[in-house]
N, C-alpha and C positions, 0 to 999 in steps of 0.2 A: 792823408787818409783816403785819397781818391782811388787807390788801387783796390781791386777786388781780390778774392782768394785765388781765382784763376790766374790773374796777372802775376801774383807773387810766386805761384808755382812755376810759371814759365820763366820767371826771372832766375829762380834757383836752378832750373834745368839748363838755362843759358850759361851759367857759371861753369858747367862741365861740358866743354865742347867735344863733340864726337865726330871723328872723321867719317867721310862717306864710306870708305872701305870697311871700317869697323861696324858701321850701321848695317851694311849689307850682310856682313858675317853674322851679326846678332839676329837679323831677320831670317837668314838661311837656317841657322841653328833652331830657331823657334818653329819654323815650318817643318823641319826634319823631325823635331820632337812630336809635333802634332800627327805627322804621318805615321811615326812609330807607334803612337798610342792607338791609332785606328787599326793598324796592322796587327797589333797584339790582341785586339778584340776578335779579329778574324782567325788568328792562328791559335790552335788548341795546345800549344806547348809540346807537341810531339806525342801526346798520349794517344794510344790507339783506341779506336772505338768511339761510338757516340751513343746517345740514348736509344736511337732506333736499332743500332747494332746490339746493344745489351738486351733489348726486348726480343730480338730475333734469336739470339743464342741461348737465352734463358729457358728453363724448363717450365712447363705449365704445372699448376698445382696437382692436377690429376696424375700427370706423368711422374712427378716427384713422389707422390704417395704410392703409385704402382711400383716404382723402382725400389722404394724403401720396403714395401711389402715383400717383394721378390727376394731382396737381400736378407731380410729378417727370416723369411721362410727357409732359405738356404742354410742359414746358421742354425736355426732351431731344429730343423729336421736332422741335423748331425749330432744332436745331443742324445746320449744313450737312453733308451726307453721311450723316446717320443713316438716313433713309428710315423704313420701318415699324419700330416698336419695341414691345417688351413689357418691363415692369419688375416685379420681385418684391422686396418688402421683407420682411425678417424682423425681428421686434421682440424686444428684450431682456426686457421685462417688460410687464405690462398696467398700466392706470391704477390707481394706488393712492390710497387716502384715508388720510391721516396725521393723527391728532389732534394738535393743537398742544400744546406742552410744559406748559401750565398745566392740561391736562385739560379744556379748554373743548370745547363741542360743535361749534364751528366747525372746518371742515377745509380743507385745501388739497390740490389734486390734483397728483400727480406724473405727468407724461406719460411714456409708454413711450419707451425709447431704441431707436434703430435698431441692430440687430446686424449686418446685412449687406444688400447690394443686388446683385441680378443684373439686368443690362441686356442684352437680346438684341435686336439690330437688324440691318438690312440692311448698314449700314456698319461692323459690328463687326469685320471683318477688316482694315480700313484703320487703320494705326497713328496717323495724324493725327486721324481721327475718334474713335478709341478714346481718345486723350489728351484730346480736347475733352470727351468724355462723362465721363471719369474726373474731370477738373478741375471740371466743373459739378456733378456728384453729390457729390463730397467737400466742396465749399464750401457747397452748399445744405444738406446735412445735418450738416455739421461732424463728419465721420467720417474716419478715415485711409483712404488708398487701398487698404490691405490688406483692407478690408472690402467692396470693390467689385469685381465681376467684369463685364467687358464682352466679349461674344462675338457672332459672326455669327448671324443668324437663319437657321434651316434652312428651306428652301422645298421642300415636297414636289413641286412642279411642275418643279423643276430636274433631277430624276432621269430 
């Protein structure tokens, strides 16, 4: 009973003799594994872009809203009976950058959502034209009709 736990472990290990060459191979494989783990942390797996690249190439919330307004105005102005039109979009939030769940530095952008649309046009007082505009805007932006207002364009020269 004079042996401690440590001595008994060494005795067990001594029963499995390992040649010096085999020991060197095992140590070399272990070191190679550690090196590969460190290298994999530095290497991004071939994915292009990083968080700073994403931020540079993404569009600001104002630009996103302006582009959406221009596209919507282009479509709405082509509807029969609309005439001159002006469109105002209000956005729910701005562009957000959310870190992925694993804490990685890669991000994904969440585009702003449309809060409401105001369409002011020459044909805004005609119920048929109003319905066509409402249908086009709600389907293009995937928003409910309660978030869209269509009204007649006020002309200063009419007075």
